[in-house]
NUSEMAR-924824 format. One record per residue (C-alpha): chain; x, y, z; residue number from 1; residue in three letters. Coordinates in Angstrom, 2 decimals. Layout:
N
+-------+---------+---------+---------+-----+------+
| kette |       u |       v |       w |  nr | rest |
+-------+---------+---------+---------+-----+------+
|     A |       X |       Y |       Z | NUM |  ALA |
...
+-------+---------+---------+---------+-----+------+
***
This chain:
363
+-------+---------+---------+---------+-----+------+
| kette |       u |       v |       w |  nr | rest |
+-------+---------+---------+---------+-----+------+
|     A |  -50.50 |   38.43 |  -12.06 |   1 |  MET |
|     A |  -54.02 |   38.64 |  -13.71 |   2 |  ARG |
|     A |  -56.62 |   35.50 |  -13.92 |   3 |  ILE |
|     A |  -59.02 |   35.31 |  -17.01 |   4 |  GLU |
|     A |  -62.34 |   33.10 |  -16.15 |   5 |  VAL |
|     A |  -63.49 |   31.58 |  -19.50 |   6 |  LEU |
|     A |  -67.25 |   30.40 |  -19.37 |   7 |  LYS |
|     A |  -68.79 |   27.95 |  -21.95 |   8 |  ILE |
|     A |  -70.10 |   31.23 |  -23.67 |   9 |  LYS |
|     A |  -66.64 |   32.67 |  -24.04 |  10 |  ASP |
|     A |  -64.90 |   30.25 |  -25.45 |  11 |  LEU |
|     A |  -65.79 |   31.00 |  -29.10 |  12 |  ILE |
|     A |  -65.07 |   34.91 |  -28.59 |  13 |  PRO |
|     A |  -62.01 |   33.86 |  -26.98 |  14 |  PHE |
|     A |  -60.65 |   31.62 |  -30.00 |  15 |  ILE |
|     A |  -61.46 |   34.62 |  -32.14 |  16 |  GLU |
|     A |  -59.91 |   37.46 |  -30.08 |  17 |  SER |
|     A |  -56.29 |   39.28 |  -30.71 |  18 |  ASP |
|     A |  -55.49 |   38.03 |  -27.32 |  19 |  LEU |
|     A |  -55.85 |   34.33 |  -28.34 |  20 |  TYR |
|     A |  -53.91 |   35.23 |  -31.48 |  21 |  LYS |
|     A |  -50.94 |   36.55 |  -29.68 |  22 |  SER |
|     A |  -50.22 |   33.22 |  -27.63 |  23 |  PHE |
|     A |  -47.50 |   31.45 |  -28.70 |  24 |  GLU |
|     A |  -48.48 |   28.62 |  -26.22 |  25 |  GLU |
|     A |  -52.08 |   28.02 |  -26.51 |  26 |  LEU |
|     A |  -54.20 |   27.35 |  -23.37 |  27 |  PRO |
|     A |  -56.81 |   25.77 |  -25.67 |  28 |  ILE |
|     A |  -57.21 |   24.71 |  -29.07 |  29 |  THR |
|     A |  -59.87 |   25.73 |  -31.82 |  30 |  LYS |
|     A |  -61.14 |   22.14 |  -31.91 |  31 |  LEU |
|     A |  -61.46 |   21.76 |  -28.14 |  32 |  ARG |
|     A |  -63.37 |   25.26 |  -27.81 |  33 |  ALA |
|     A |  -65.71 |   24.30 |  -30.58 |  34 |  ILE |
|     A |  -66.25 |   20.89 |  -28.89 |  35 |  SER |
|     A |  -66.67 |   22.17 |  -25.62 |  36 |  GLN |
|     A |  -69.32 |   25.05 |  -26.89 |  37 |  ALA |
|     A |  -71.33 |   22.25 |  -28.43 |  38 |  ASN |
|     A |  -71.05 |   20.16 |  -25.10 |  39 |  ASN |
|     A |  -74.82 |   18.86 |  -24.30 |  40 |  PRO |
|     A |  -74.27 |   18.80 |  -20.77 |  41 |  ARG |
|     A |  -72.74 |   22.39 |  -20.48 |  42 |  ALA |
|     A |  -74.76 |   25.46 |  -19.52 |  43 |  SER |
|     A |  -73.45 |   29.02 |  -20.82 |  44 |  ALA |
|     A |  -72.39 |   29.87 |  -17.31 |  45 |  GLU |
|     A |  -70.27 |   26.97 |  -16.53 |  46 |  ASP |
|     A |  -66.71 |   27.73 |  -16.17 |  47 |  PRO |
|     A |  -64.58 |   25.89 |  -18.52 |  48 |  ALA |
|     A |  -60.92 |   27.57 |  -18.65 |  49 |  LEU |
|     A |  -59.23 |   29.68 |  -15.95 |  50 |  LEU |
|     A |  -55.71 |   31.25 |  -17.34 |  51 |  ILE |
|     A |  -52.74 |   33.15 |  -15.41 |  52 |  ALA |
|     A |  -51.18 |   35.80 |  -17.30 |  53 |  LEU |
|     A |  -48.07 |   37.85 |  -16.38 |  54 |  ASN |
|     A |  -47.73 |   41.67 |  -16.84 |  55 |  ASP |
|     A |  -46.71 |   40.92 |  -20.56 |  56 |  GLN |
|     A |  -50.13 |   38.98 |  -21.30 |  57 |  ASN |
|     A |  -48.12 |   35.91 |  -21.30 |  58 |  GLN |
|     A |  -49.39 |   32.65 |  -20.02 |  59 |  ILE |
|     A |  -48.07 |   31.26 |  -16.59 |  60 |  THR |
|     A |  -50.60 |   28.64 |  -16.08 |  61 |  SER |
|     A |  -53.73 |   27.56 |  -16.94 |  62 |  TYR |
|     A |  -56.46 |   24.61 |  -16.05 |  63 |  ILE |
|     A |  -59.62 |   23.39 |  -17.99 |  64 |  GLY |
|     A |  -62.79 |   21.94 |  -16.80 |  65 |  PHE |
|     A |  -65.39 |   20.02 |  -18.95 |  66 |  LEU |
|     A |  -69.14 |   20.10 |  -17.24 |  67 |  PRO |
|     A |  -70.81 |   16.89 |  -16.98 |  68 |  ASP |
|     A |  -73.78 |   15.36 |  -15.07 |  69 |  THR |
|     A |  -74.04 |   12.30 |  -12.53 |  70 |  LEU |
|     A |  -76.79 |   10.45 |  -12.33 |  71 |  GLN |
|     A |  -77.92 |   10.18 |   -8.53 |  72 |  ILE |
|     A |  -81.31 |    8.25 |   -8.53 |  73 |  GLY |
|     A |  -84.05 |   10.13 |  -10.31 |  74 |  GLU |
|     A |  -81.81 |   13.32 |  -10.06 |  75 |  ASN |
|     A |  -78.72 |   14.65 |  -11.74 |  76 |  THR |
|     A |  -75.90 |   16.61 |  -10.25 |  77 |  GLN |
|     A |  -73.27 |   19.16 |  -12.04 |  78 |  LYS |
|     A |  -69.91 |   17.78 |  -11.85 |  79 |  ILE |
|     A |  -66.68 |   19.18 |  -13.87 |  80 |  PHE |
|     A |  -64.13 |   16.98 |  -15.02 |  81 |  SER |
|     A |  -60.55 |   18.22 |  -15.20 |  82 |  ASN |
|     A |  -59.37 |   18.41 |  -18.90 |  83 |  SER |
|     A |  -56.03 |   20.05 |  -18.65 |  84 |  CYS |
|     A |  -53.78 |   21.64 |  -15.92 |  85 |  TRP |
|     A |  -50.26 |   23.32 |  -17.13 |  86 |  TRP |
|     A |  -47.84 |   25.63 |  -15.81 |  87 |  ALA |
|     A |  -44.90 |   27.25 |  -17.37 |  88 |  LYS |
|     A |  -41.44 |   25.53 |  -16.46 |  89 |  LYS |
|     A |  -39.28 |   27.93 |  -14.28 |  90 |  ASP |
|     A |  -42.09 |   29.73 |  -13.35 |  91 |  CYS |
|     A |  -41.83 |   30.96 |   -9.75 |  92 |  ASN |
|     A |  -45.15 |   32.43 |   -8.89 |  93 |  ASP |
|     A |  -47.85 |   30.14 |   -7.60 |  94 |  ASN |
|     A |  -50.73 |   30.95 |  -10.23 |  95 |  GLY |
|     A |  -51.26 |   27.17 |  -11.01 |  96 |  ALA |
|     A |  -52.65 |   26.40 |   -7.61 |  97 |  MET |
|     A |  -54.48 |   29.71 |   -7.27 |  98 |  GLN |
|     A |  -56.09 |   28.62 |  -10.53 |  99 |  LEU |
|     A |  -56.81 |   25.22 |   -8.77 | 100 |  PHE |
|     A |  -58.31 |   26.81 |   -5.67 | 101 |  PHE |
|     A |  -60.52 |   29.01 |   -7.89 | 102 |  LEU |
|     A |  -61.62 |   26.37 |  -10.01 | 103 |  GLY |
|     A |  -62.71 |   24.43 |   -6.73 | 104 |  CYS |
|     A |  -64.87 |   27.46 |   -5.92 | 105 |  LYS |
|     A |  -66.28 |   27.91 |   -9.26 | 106 |  LEU |
|     A |  -67.31 |   24.51 |   -9.67 | 107 |  THR |
|     A |  -68.59 |   24.14 |   -5.85 | 108 |  ASN |
|     A |  -65.98 |   21.47 |   -5.37 | 109 |  ASN |
|     A |  -67.75 |   19.06 |   -7.63 | 110 |  GLN |
|     A |  -64.75 |   17.86 |   -9.50 | 111 |  LEU |
|     A |  -63.47 |   14.54 |  -11.35 | 112 |  PHE |
|     A |  -60.13 |   13.95 |  -12.30 | 113 |  PHE |
|     A |  -60.19 |   10.84 |  -14.63 | 114 |  PRO |
|     A |  -56.28 |   10.12 |  -15.19 | 115 |  ASP |
|     A |  -53.64 |   11.71 |  -12.82 | 116 |  LEU |
|     A |  -50.08 |   11.92 |  -13.23 | 117 |  THR |
|     A |  -48.00 |   11.03 |  -10.51 | 118 |  PRO |
|     A |  -47.12 |   14.74 |   -9.62 | 119 |  HIS |
|     A |  -50.95 |   15.41 |   -9.70 | 120 |  THR |
|     A |  -51.79 |   12.36 |   -7.53 | 121 |  LYS |
|     A |  -49.24 |   13.01 |   -4.98 | 122 |  GLN |
|     A |  -50.79 |   16.61 |   -4.72 | 123 |  LEU |
|     A |  -54.44 |   15.47 |   -4.45 | 124 |  LEU |
|     A |  -53.66 |   12.68 |   -1.97 | 125 |  GLY |
|     A |  -52.14 |   15.43 |    0.26 | 126 |  SER |
|     A |  -55.72 |   17.15 |    0.05 | 127 |  MET |
|     A |  -58.39 |   16.07 |    2.72 | 128 |  LYS |
|     A |  -61.04 |   17.23 |    0.27 | 129 |  ALA |
|     A |  -60.26 |   14.66 |   -2.41 | 130 |  PHE |
|     A |  -60.49 |   11.11 |   -2.66 | 131 |  THR |
|     A |  -57.60 |    9.27 |   -4.84 | 132 |  VAL |
|     A |  -58.43 |    5.73 |   -6.16 | 133 |  ARG |
|     A |  -56.49 |    3.29 |   -8.40 | 134 |  GLU |
|     A |  -58.11 |    1.58 |  -11.08 | 135 |  ILE |
|     A |  -56.38 |   -1.94 |  -11.37 | 136 |  ASP |
|     A |  -58.49 |   -3.71 |  -13.44 | 137 |  HIS |
|     A |  -56.93 |   -2.41 |  -16.91 | 138 |  GLY |
|     A |  -55.01 |   -4.38 |  -19.64 | 139 |  ILE |
|     A |  -52.57 |   -3.46 |  -22.35 | 140 |  CYS |
|     A |  -52.56 |   -6.15 |  -25.06 | 141 |  GLY |
|     A |  -49.65 |   -5.94 |  -27.75 | 142 |  TYR |
|     A |  -50.33 |   -6.78 |  -31.28 | 143 |  LEU |
|     A |  -46.72 |   -5.37 |  -32.59 | 144 |  LYS |
|     A |  -43.51 |   -5.68 |  -31.09 | 145 |  MET |
|     A |  -42.44 |   -1.85 |  -30.90 | 146 |  ASP |
|     A |  -39.61 |   -1.87 |  -28.25 | 147 |  LEU |
|     A |  -37.75 |    0.85 |  -30.49 | 148 |  ALA |
|     A |  -40.44 |    3.31 |  -29.69 | 149 |  ASN |
|     A |  -41.60 |    2.30 |  -26.16 | 150 |  ILE |
|     A |  -38.33 |    1.80 |  -24.24 | 151 |  LEU |
|     A |  -36.79 |    5.04 |  -25.13 | 152 |  PRO |
|     A |  -40.06 |    6.92 |  -23.45 | 153 |  THR |
|     A |  -39.45 |    5.07 |  -20.27 | 154 |  LYS |
|     A |  -35.54 |    5.63 |  -20.16 | 155 |  LYS |
|     A |  -33.47 |    7.88 |  -22.42 | 156 |  GLN |
|     A |  -30.81 |    5.08 |  -22.16 | 157 |  TYR |
|     A |  -32.62 |    2.86 |  -24.53 | 158 |  PHE |
|     A |  -32.36 |    5.43 |  -27.46 | 159 |  SER |
|     A |  -28.57 |    4.55 |  -28.11 | 160 |  ARG |
|     A |  -29.86 |    1.13 |  -29.00 | 161 |  PHE |
|     A |  -32.77 |    2.26 |  -31.22 | 162 |  LYS |
|     A |  -31.25 |    0.52 |  -34.39 | 163 |  THR |
|     A |  -30.87 |   -2.78 |  -32.40 | 164 |  LEU |
|     A |  -34.25 |   -2.52 |  -31.15 | 165 |  LEU |
|     A |  -35.71 |   -1.82 |  -34.43 | 166 |  THR |
|     A |  -34.36 |   -4.81 |  -36.08 | 167 |  ALA |
|     A |  -35.56 |   -6.86 |  -33.13 | 168 |  PHE |
|     A |  -38.83 |   -5.63 |  -33.34 | 169 |  ASP |
|     A |  -38.89 |   -6.43 |  -37.24 | 170 |  SER |
|     A |  -37.71 |  -10.27 |  -36.68 | 171 |  VAL |
|     A |  -40.57 |  -10.58 |  -33.73 | 172 |  VAL |
|     A |  -43.13 |   -9.17 |  -35.96 | 173 |  ASN |
|     A |  -42.48 |  -11.29 |  -39.24 | 174 |  VAL |
|     A |  -42.38 |  -14.47 |  -36.86 | 175 |  VAL |
|     A |  -45.74 |  -13.13 |  -35.41 | 176 |  TYR |
|     A |  -47.24 |  -12.66 |  -39.08 | 177 |  ARG |
|     A |  -48.55 |  -16.19 |  -39.58 | 178 |  PRO |
|     A |  -50.51 |  -16.50 |  -36.13 | 179 |  LEU |
|     A |  -52.16 |  -12.92 |  -36.98 | 180 |  LYS |
|     A |  -53.31 |  -14.63 |  -40.20 | 181 |  TRP |
|     A |  -54.82 |  -17.49 |  -38.22 | 182 |  ILE |
|     A |  -56.52 |  -15.30 |  -35.61 | 183 |  TRP |
|     A |  -58.08 |  -13.19 |  -38.75 | 184 |  LYS |
|     A |  -59.48 |  -16.70 |  -40.07 | 185 |  LEU |
|     A |  -60.94 |  -17.59 |  -36.54 | 186 |  LYS |
|     A |  -62.48 |  -14.13 |  -36.17 | 187 |  THR |
|     A |  -64.19 |  -14.30 |  -39.40 | 188 |  ALA |
|     A |  -66.19 |  -17.38 |  -37.99 | 189 |  ASN |
|     A |  -68.66 |  -15.61 |  -35.73 | 190 |  SER |
|     A |  -72.35 |  -15.94 |  -35.23 | 191 |  ASN |
|     A |  -72.70 |  -12.16 |  -35.19 | 192 |  LEU |
|     A |  -72.61 |   -9.35 |  -37.76 | 193 |  ASN |
|     A |  -71.36 |   -5.60 |  -37.18 | 194 |  TYR |
|     A |  -71.54 |   -2.52 |  -38.69 | 195 |  GLU |
|     A |  -69.38 |    0.51 |  -37.97 | 196 |  ILE |
|     A |  -71.77 |    3.41 |  -37.77 | 197 |  VAL |
|     A |  -71.52 |    7.32 |  -38.13 | 198 |  GLU |
|     A |  -73.73 |    8.40 |  -35.39 | 199 |  ASN |
|     A |  -75.92 |    6.48 |  -32.55 | 200 |  ILE |
|     A |  -79.46 |    5.92 |  -33.95 | 201 |  ASP |
|     A |  -82.79 |    5.21 |  -32.35 | 202 |  ALA |
|     A |  -82.09 |    1.43 |  -31.65 | 203 |  GLU |
|     A |  -78.38 |    1.71 |  -30.62 | 204 |  ILE |
|     A |  -79.62 |    4.77 |  -28.17 | 205 |  ALA |
|     A |  -82.17 |    2.63 |  -26.63 | 206 |  GLY |
|     A |  -79.80 |   -0.53 |  -26.19 | 207 |  PHE |
|     A |  -77.41 |    1.83 |  -24.44 | 208 |  ILE |
|     A |  -80.42 |    3.11 |  -22.12 | 209 |  ARG |
|     A |  -80.88 |   -0.47 |  -21.24 | 210 |  GLU |
|     A |  -77.79 |   -1.01 |  -20.39 | 211 |  ASN |
|     A |  -76.49 |    2.12 |  -18.48 | 212 |  ASN |
|     A |  -78.45 |    2.31 |  -15.69 | 213 |  LYS |
|     A |  -75.67 |    1.32 |  -13.07 | 214 |  ASN |
|     A |  -73.47 |    3.90 |  -14.43 | 215 |  GLU |
|     A |  -72.60 |    6.97 |  -12.83 | 216 |  LEU |
|     A |  -72.32 |    9.24 |  -15.83 | 217 |  PHE |
|     A |  -74.85 |    7.54 |  -17.79 | 218 |  GLN |
|     A |  -73.94 |    8.95 |  -21.28 | 219 |  ARG |
|     A |  -76.28 |    8.11 |  -24.08 | 220 |  ALA |
|     A |  -76.98 |    9.07 |  -27.73 | 221 |  GLU |
|     A |  -76.41 |   13.10 |  -27.40 | 222 |  ASN |
|     A |  -73.25 |   12.72 |  -25.55 | 223 |  GLU |
|     A |  -71.92 |   10.09 |  -27.80 | 224 |  ILE |
|     A |  -72.85 |   11.79 |  -30.85 | 225 |  ASN |
|     A |  -71.29 |   14.98 |  -29.57 | 226 |  TRP |
|     A |  -67.92 |   13.13 |  -28.76 | 227 |  ILE |
|     A |  -68.14 |   11.59 |  -32.45 | 228 |  LEU |
|     A |  -68.65 |   14.95 |  -34.28 | 229 |  ASN |
|     A |  -66.51 |   17.30 |  -32.17 | 230 |  TYR |
|     A |  -63.09 |   15.49 |  -31.88 | 231 |  PRO |
|     A |  -60.28 |   17.10 |  -29.64 | 232 |  TRP |
|     A |  -57.38 |   15.86 |  -31.84 | 233 |  VAL |
|     A |  -56.59 |   16.05 |  -35.50 | 234 |  THR |
|     A |  -54.00 |   14.74 |  -38.35 | 235 |  THR |
|     A |  -54.22 |   18.24 |  -40.31 | 236 |  ASN |
|     A |  -54.05 |   21.19 |  -37.65 | 237 |  PRO |
|     A |  -54.62 |   24.61 |  -38.57 | 238 |  THR |
|     A |  -52.10 |   26.59 |  -36.50 | 239 |  ASP |
|     A |  -49.09 |   24.44 |  -36.68 | 240 |  LYS |
|     A |  -46.85 |   27.49 |  -35.45 | 241 |  THR |
|     A |  -48.55 |   27.24 |  -32.10 | 242 |  LYS |
|     A |  -47.59 |   25.18 |  -29.19 | 243 |  SER |
|     A |  -49.87 |   23.15 |  -27.12 | 244 |  TYR |
|     A |  -49.06 |   20.96 |  -24.09 | 245 |  ALA |
|     A |  -51.86 |   18.20 |  -24.56 | 246 |  PHE |
|     A |  -53.09 |   15.86 |  -26.98 | 247 |  SER |
|     A |  -53.99 |   17.73 |  -30.53 | 248 |  TYR |
|     A |  -52.08 |   16.75 |  -33.63 | 249 |  GLU |
|     A |  -51.68 |   13.07 |  -34.59 | 250 |  LEU |
|     A |  -50.28 |   11.04 |  -37.31 | 251 |  SER |
|     A |  -53.26 |    8.93 |  -37.58 | 252 |  SER |
|     A |  -56.83 |    9.03 |  -35.67 | 253 |  PHE |
|     A |  -60.04 |    7.72 |  -36.17 | 254 |  LYS |
|     A |  -63.04 |    6.60 |  -33.96 | 255 |  THR |
|     A |  -64.93 |    3.45 |  -34.61 | 256 |  ILE |
|     A |  -68.61 |    3.25 |  -33.55 | 257 |  PRO |
|     A |  -69.47 |   -0.43 |  -33.73 | 258 |  VAL |
|     A |  -72.99 |   -1.99 |  -33.89 | 259 |  ARG |
|     A |  -72.91 |   -5.64 |  -33.33 | 260 |  VAL |
|     A |  -76.03 |   -7.70 |  -34.42 | 261 |  TYR |
|     A |  -77.57 |  -11.01 |  -35.05 | 262 |  ASN |
|     A |  -81.04 |  -12.36 |  -36.47 | 263 |  TYR |
|     A |  -82.79 |  -11.03 |  -33.55 | 264 |  ALA |
|     A |  -81.34 |   -7.38 |  -33.43 | 265 |  GLY |
|     A |  -78.80 |   -5.36 |  -31.69 | 266 |  LEU |
|     A |  -76.69 |   -7.40 |  -29.22 | 267 |  VAL |
|     A |  -73.55 |   -5.15 |  -28.50 | 268 |  ALA |
|     A |  -72.79 |   -1.67 |  -29.35 | 269 |  PHE |
|     A |  -68.81 |   -0.42 |  -28.18 | 270 |  PHE |
|     A |  -66.79 |    2.61 |  -29.66 | 271 |  MET |
|     A |  -63.12 |    2.39 |  -30.28 | 272 |  LEU |
|     A |  -60.65 |    5.33 |  -30.24 | 273 |  LEU |
|     A |  -57.53 |    4.80 |  -32.33 | 274 |  GLU |
|     A |  -54.28 |    7.40 |  -32.78 | 275 |  HIS |
|     A |  -50.90 |    6.71 |  -33.93 | 276 |  ASP |
|     A |  -51.51 |    2.80 |  -33.68 | 277 |  GLY |
|     A |  -52.88 |    2.54 |  -30.33 | 278 |  LYS |
|     A |  -56.33 |    1.68 |  -29.55 | 279 |  VAL |
|     A |  -58.62 |    2.10 |  -26.57 | 280 |  HIS |
|     A |  -62.36 |    1.28 |  -25.72 | 281 |  ILE |
|     A |  -64.18 |    4.20 |  -23.89 | 282 |  PRO |
|     A |  -67.59 |    2.83 |  -24.23 | 283 |  TYR |
|     A |  -68.69 |   -0.90 |  -24.20 | 284 |  PHE |
|     A |  -72.27 |   -2.31 |  -23.94 | 285 |  TYR |
|     A |  -72.79 |   -5.99 |  -24.70 | 286 |  GLY |
|     A |  -74.98 |   -8.89 |  -23.31 | 287 |  ARG |
|     A |  -72.93 |  -11.21 |  -21.06 | 288 |  THR |
|     A |  -74.03 |  -14.48 |  -22.58 | 289 |  GLU |
|     A |  -72.52 |  -13.44 |  -26.00 | 290 |  ILE |
|     A |  -69.63 |  -11.88 |  -25.11 | 291 |  ILE |
|     A |  -67.03 |  -14.19 |  -26.42 | 292 |  ASN |
|     A |  -68.53 |  -13.86 |  -30.06 | 293 |  ASP |
|     A |  -68.50 |  -10.05 |  -29.39 | 294 |  THR |
|     A |  -64.93 |  -10.32 |  -28.86 | 295 |  LEU |
|     A |  -64.52 |  -11.97 |  -32.12 | 296 |  LYS |
|     A |  -65.63 |   -8.90 |  -33.82 | 297 |  ILE |
|     A |  -63.54 |   -6.62 |  -31.57 | 298 |  LEU |
|     A |  -60.23 |   -8.56 |  -32.37 | 299 |  TYR |
|     A |  -61.14 |   -8.92 |  -36.21 | 300 |  LYS |
|     A |  -61.36 |   -4.84 |  -35.99 | 301 |  LEU |
|     A |  -57.87 |   -4.59 |  -34.20 | 302 |  LEU |
|     A |  -56.20 |   -6.84 |  -36.62 | 303 |  LEU |
|     A |  -57.63 |   -5.29 |  -39.75 | 304 |  ASP |
|     A |  -56.61 |   -1.89 |  -38.58 | 305 |  ASN |
|     A |  -52.96 |   -3.02 |  -38.08 | 306 |  ASP |
|     A |  -53.31 |   -1.86 |  -34.20 | 307 |  VAL |
|     A |  -50.12 |   -1.87 |  -32.31 | 308 |  HIS |
|     A |  -51.48 |   -1.89 |  -28.68 | 309 |  THR |
|     A |  -55.04 |   -2.39 |  -27.55 | 310 |  PHE |
|     A |  -55.94 |   -0.80 |  -23.83 | 311 |  THR |
|     A |  -59.27 |   -1.65 |  -22.17 | 312 |  SER |
|     A |  -60.54 |   -0.74 |  -18.45 | 313 |  PHE |
|     A |  -63.88 |   -2.52 |  -19.37 | 314 |  GLN |
|     A |  -63.83 |   -4.92 |  -16.24 | 315 |  ARG |
|     A |  -66.40 |   -7.70 |  -17.54 | 316 |  GLU |
|     A |  -64.33 |   -7.53 |  -20.96 | 317 |  LEU |
|     A |  -61.08 |   -7.93 |  -19.42 | 318 |  ASN |
|     A |  -62.07 |  -10.82 |  -17.43 | 319 |  THR |
|     A |  -63.06 |  -12.70 |  -20.52 | 320 |  VAL |
|     A |  -60.03 |  -11.87 |  -22.37 | 321 |  ILE |
|     A |  -57.60 |  -13.06 |  -19.66 | 322 |  ARG |
|     A |  -59.38 |  -16.04 |  -19.23 | 323 |  SER |
|     A |  -59.38 |  -17.36 |  -22.93 | 324 |  ASN |
|     A |  -56.84 |  -17.69 |  -25.93 | 325 |  PRO |
|     A |  -56.19 |  -13.93 |  -27.64 | 326 |  HIS |
|     A |  -54.25 |  -12.82 |  -30.34 | 327 |  PRO |
|     A |  -52.09 |  -10.72 |  -28.25 | 328 |  PHE |
|     A |  -48.29 |  -11.24 |  -28.31 | 329 |  LEU |
|     A |  -48.18 |  -10.06 |  -24.87 | 330 |  HIS |
|     A |  -50.92 |   -8.92 |  -22.15 | 331 |  LEU |
|     A |  -50.19 |   -7.08 |  -19.09 | 332 |  ARG |
|     A |  -51.96 |   -5.26 |  -16.28 | 333 |  LYS |
|     A |  -52.71 |   -1.66 |  -16.94 | 334 |  ARG |
|     A |  -53.42 |    0.81 |  -14.02 | 335 |  ASN |
|     A |  -54.50 |    3.90 |  -13.71 | 336 |  LYS |
|     A |  -55.44 |    6.70 |  -11.07 | 337 |  VAL |
|     A |  -58.46 |    8.79 |  -10.57 | 338 |  ILE |
|     A |  -59.88 |   11.43 |   -7.90 | 339 |  ALA |
|     A |  -63.05 |   13.16 |   -7.22 | 340 |  PHE |
|     A |  -64.23 |   15.40 |   -4.64 | 341 |  SER |
|     A |  -64.79 |   13.58 |   -1.20 | 342 |  LYS |
|     A |  -68.33 |   14.71 |   -0.90 | 343 |  ASN |
|     A |  -69.20 |   12.53 |   -3.83 | 344 |  ILE |
|     A |  -67.25 |    9.77 |   -2.88 | 345 |  GLU |
|     A |  -70.26 |    7.27 |   -2.40 | 346 |  ALA |
|     A |  -71.72 |    7.91 |   -5.80 | 347 |  GLU |
|     A |  -68.29 |    6.80 |   -6.88 | 348 |  PHE |
|     A |  -68.45 |    3.80 |   -4.59 | 349 |  ASP |
|     A |  -71.74 |    2.50 |   -5.85 | 350 |  SER |
|     A |  -71.70 |    3.34 |   -9.49 | 351 |  LYS |
|     A |  -70.05 |    1.86 |  -12.77 | 352 |  VAL |
|     A |  -67.26 |    4.03 |  -14.68 | 353 |  LEU |
|     A |  -66.92 |    3.74 |  -18.13 | 354 |  GLN |
|     A |  -63.50 |    4.15 |  -19.73 | 355 |  ASP |
|     A |  -64.39 |    7.10 |  -21.76 | 356 |  GLY |
|     A |  -66.20 |    9.26 |  -18.81 | 357 |  ASP |
|     A |  -64.47 |   12.60 |  -17.81 | 358 |  GLY |
|     A |  -62.71 |   13.49 |  -20.99 | 359 |  ASP |
|     A |  -61.05 |   10.39 |  -21.77 | 360 |  CYS |
|     A |  -63.33 |    9.46 |  -24.91 | 361 |  ALA |
|     A |  -61.71 |   12.50 |  -26.76 | 362 |  PHE |
|     A |  -57.88 |   11.65 |  -26.03 | 363 |  ILE |
+-------+---------+---------+---------+-----+------+
***
């Protein structure tokens, strides 16, 4: 086994190399590599991707990192968010763990895992160097019944009832349609106006900076414009013959950055990320006193875009959604698990995370 260590400066030459073209299973897509190369918080020497190869130059495992910075008082500190970690099935070597420990060394053990799988949760939970924490204030709201697609992913047993579940979904959605129309009328009556923007301008940038001072990552105009301009997923992949283990090709995908204003100026900014009928809200900045009116704008966008599900880990927003009438067929609690190096635990305890922090604004 040999290990390839790719820094940020190596990514573009790598995706143009013969070695990359020879892979059946890609360790990184061209979209991700180009995006990472344009990361405004990365330096050329930052580690980005570690790959384990066997004697036949076949990939047995890989792990990826997204360079970022934490805001600690008046200073910034480099941190690396885990963006992927994969090992080939039935591979007997311990390459995946070798890559992990090498990654810890190369990043000076400054690591953040923004959304753990159960396996990774168990693994990191057994290590003294990491703190594992459950984020328990998330919600998931359903605007369409979709049991025919949801249940078979939970248990294969339900696949045999797909036709019956599809019929049930259709009946419920027809019954719910008039209620959606009513909610569309309700959301049309707002004291606020909104505009879908292409990039973060000076006004929005100033508003974000006023409202992100208690955040740990404090992403602002440069970072959010980078996220908008360099996505990781597409509806039209250029390398369909290749396999990739993480999010890449989608049936539908769009980012929706929303400027909310009244006669006095900007009062809120948020960004929605939609893929295949599912929406989450990686960034939200708004004034508490007008949050109910801002929610009308949010609900209108969800209904107009024919969204199936809406997921949010925005604590203040979720509190208001739970305690007031809403357009969702069903609203349930949603948890996720994060992990970070124990030497930066104090910073995570004292600051706020946006749901888009790490790589979550891309997927």
